[in-house]
C-alpha positions in Angstrom: -23.7 3.7 -5.0 -21.6 3.8 -1.9 -18.1 5.4 -2.2 -15.1 3.5 -1.1 -12.9 4.5 1.8 -9.5 5.9 0.7 -6.3 5.0 2.6 -3.0 6.6 1.8 -0.1 5.3 3.8 3.7 5.0 3.7 5.1 1.5 3.8 6.4 -1.5 1.9 4.4 -3.9 -0.2 5.1 -7.6 -0.7 5.2 -7.9 -4.5 3.6 -9.1 -6.7 0.2 -7.7 -5.9 -2.2 -10.1 -7.8 -5.8 -9.5 -8.6 -8.0 -11.9 -6.7 -5.5 -12.4 -3.9 -4.9 -10.4 -0.7 -2.0 -7.9 -0.6 0.5 -7.8 2.2 2.1 -4.5 3.3 4.4 -3.3 6.1 3.5 0.0 7.8 4.0 1.4 11.3 6.1 -1.5 12.4 3.6 -4.3 11.5 2.7 -6.5 8.6 -1.0 -6.1 7.5 -3.1 -8.0 5.0 -5.9 -6.6 2.8 -9.0 -8.2 1.5 -8.9 -9.6 -2.0 -7.6 -7.1 -4.6 -10.2 -6.3 -7.1 -8.3 -3.9 -9.3 -4.8 -2.6 -9.7 -5.0 1.0 -10.6 -1.3 2.1 -11.0 2.2 0.8 -10.1 5.2 3.1 -10.2 8.7 3.1 -8.6 7.4 5.4 -5.8 3.8 4.0 -5.0 1.1 1.5 -5.8 -2.6 2.1 -6.0 -5.1 -0.7 -5.9 -8.7 -1.5 -4.7 -10.5 -4.1 -2.7 -14.3 -4.3 -2.5 -14.5 -1.6 0.2 -11.2 0.3 0.2 -8.9 2.1 -2.2 -5.2 2.0 -1.2 -2.3 4.2 -2.1 0.9 2.9 -0.5 3.8 5.3 -1.0 7.3 3.8 -0.7 9.2 7.2 -0.4 9.0 7.9 3.3 9.9 4.5 4.6 13.7 4.8 4.5 13.9 8.5 5.5 11.8 7.8 8.6 14.1 5.0 9.7 17.5 6.5 8.9 18.8 9.3 11.2 19.7 12.6 9.6 23.4 13.1 8.8 25.2 15.6 11.0 
């Protein structure tokens, strides 16, 4: 059995993520779309984990705002 590729990124996900439909997420300044979601592994306030046929995604929401906002002086 072939192992799936694992992708861990920081970004925002357009919710809800629905099994059988593609997921849309924003990362590195662009919107991207996955293949059909086959399984939703875990959803928390800080990240979402789900799988397509070939890829396992972990999208972390935590770094998005801190990367955009400048540090306070």
